[in-house]
Each structure stands twice: as structure tokens, then as C-alpha cells.
C-alpha positions as CSV (number, residue, x, y, z in Angstrom):
1,M,38.6,-94.5,119.2
2,G,38.3,-95.8,115.7
3,F,37.1,-92.4,114.4
4,I,39.9,-90.5,116.0
5,Q,42.5,-93.0,114.7
6,K,41.1,-92.7,111.2
7,W,41.1,-88.9,111.4
8,N,44.6,-89.0,112.9
9,A,45.8,-91.1,110.0
10,K,44.3,-88.8,107.4
11,I,45.9,-85.7,109.0
12,A,49.2,-87.4,109.6
13,A,49.3,-88.3,105.9
14,G,49.3,-84.7,104.9
15,P,51.8,-81.8,105.5
16,V,49.7,-80.7,108.5
17,G,50.6,-84.0,110.2
18,R,54.3,-83.3,109.8
19,W,53.9,-79.9,111.4
20,F,51.7,-81.4,114.2
21,Q,54.4,-84.0,114.9
22,L,57.1,-81.4,115.1
23,E,55.0,-79.2,117.4
24,G,54.1,-82.2,119.5
25,S,57.7,-83.3,120.0
26,G,59.0,-79.7,120.4
27,H,56.6,-78.9,123.3
């Protein structure tokens, strides 16, 4: 879980994370 959490935090910090969050809540 730690690895995924770290990876998630890295992605979420970037613009891709924003898009992912929008896509996640939209669908």
C-alpha cells in the first residue's frame, strides 16, 4: 500500500492528478 500511496501522491501533485480527480468524480 505504501508504494501506491507514494505513487498516488506524486501523480496527484501534478496536473495529471487534477485531471484524474475530475475524471474520477465525473464518472
